[in-house]
N, C-alpha and C positions, 0 to 999 in steps of 0.2 A: 869758180870753184866753190865747194861747200864750206871751205875752211878759211877763206880770206878774212872774214870778219872776226873769226876766232883768233887767227894769228895776229890781227891788229889789236885785239883785246889783250893778248899775251904781251905784246910790245908795250901797251899802255900800263899793264900790270907791272912790268919790269920798271917802267918809269915811276909808277906809284910806289913801288917797293923802295926805290932810291929816295923818294920824297917822304918816306915814313908812314905810308898808308897801311902797312901790314902785308903779310904774305898771302892772305886769303884772296886779295884782289888779283893775284897772279895764279893761284891754284885753281880757281873756278874755270877760267877759260882753258888752262892747261889740261885739266881733267876732261873737259869736253872734247878737246882735240885728240887726246889719247884714246878716249872711248870711240870716237869716229874711226880712227885708224885701226883699232882692234876689231871693230865690226867689219871694216873693209877687208882686213886680212882674213878674218874668219870666212866671209863670203867667197873670197878668192880661193880658199882651201876647199870649199864645198862645191864650187862650180868646176866641172871637169874640162880641162884642156881649152879654156877660153871659149867654150861653146855652151850655149844654153839649150838644154833638152828638157821638155816637159814629160817626165816619166823615164823609164829605162834606168840606166846606171847613175844618172845625175842626182845630186842632192839639192837641186835648185828649188824644188817644192818645199823641202824641209827648211831651207834658208828663208823662203818667203813666209812660211808659217811661224818660224822663230822670230822673224822681224815683226810680224803682226802681233805676236804675244808680247814682245818688248814694248811696242807702242801702246797696247792695251794696259800693260802694267804701269807705264809712265802716266797715262791718264788717270788710272785708279789711285795712284799715290798722291795726287793733288798738287799742291804748289811747292813741294820740296825741290831743292836743287838736284837731288839724285834722279829726278824724273828726266831732266835734260840729258844726263849721261845715259840713262836707259834708253831714251828715244834715239840718241845718236848712235848707239850700238847697232 
């Protein structure tokens, strides 16, 4: 799955939180996981009836263009942690 490493990082962040490493260790992977789930949910809303159609009534093309725009924006932002969340959407 795409999120196994992220969920492992959340578990390590919870352990780090108990060891006094601060909450940011937990929030970064949690934010990444929530961004991925939000993007998957949004694509699920755009694709009609579990079928992919190129053209017609489907918004599959719009989802692909939106995804490409988010990836380009993530590259353009540089090394900030917000890029990871934008790319995972």
